[in-house]
N, C-alpha and C positions, 0 to 999 in steps of 0.2 A: 828712849833710843834703844834700839835692838842691835846687838853685836852680830856681825856676820863674819864667819871664819872660813876661809878658803883652804880646804884640806887637800886640794889636788896636788900640791907640792910636798906633802908630808909622806913619810914612810908609813904605809898601811899598818905595819906592826905596832906603831905607837898611837895610831889614830883613836882607837877605842878608849884607851886610858886617858887621853887628853879630853875626849868628849865627856867621860864620866867625871873628870875633875872639874870641868867647866860647869856641868850640870849641878854638882854638889855645891858649888859656890853661888848658885842662884837662890834668890829668895822666892817664896811662894808667889806665883803670878808672873814672874820674870821669864824671859825666853831668850834664845839665841838661834841663829840660823847657821847651818853648815853647808858647804858646797863640797862635793866630792865626785870623783870619776867612778867610784865603786858603787854598785847598788847598795843602798844603806840598810836593806832588810836585815842583814846579819847584826848590825848595831842595835836595831830595835829588838831583835831576839835576845841579845845580851842584856838589855834593859829589863826585859820580861823575866829572864832567868834569874836576874839579881833581885827579883821581886820589887822592882822600882815601879810600882803602880801609881805613882804620883806624877805622871807626865802625860802630856798630849803630844802627838806625833803627826805632823803634816808633811808629806813628802810629795815632790813633783819632779818630773823629768824636765830639764830645761833644754834650751837649744844646744845642739852639739852633743858632747859626751858627758855632760854634767847632770848631777842630781842635787836638788836643794831640799833641805829638811829644816823645818821649824820645830824646835823642841821647847815646850813650855813646862815649867815646874808648877804643878797644880796643888 
């Protein structure tokens, strides 16, 4: 079962830290999905800057103003 976290009601200042914490708690092969109003490209950039090259990133724009990202720990 994959966890889905809706970050649309979160303060954006805390979102990246929470996402990193969730990612760190994953075992290899596990994933989670996040939903946000913000374009998530800045989060992906932070993963890359942190040299976290052990992830897969699948993003899509959903209906309305939301983005959905599936992050897998590889």
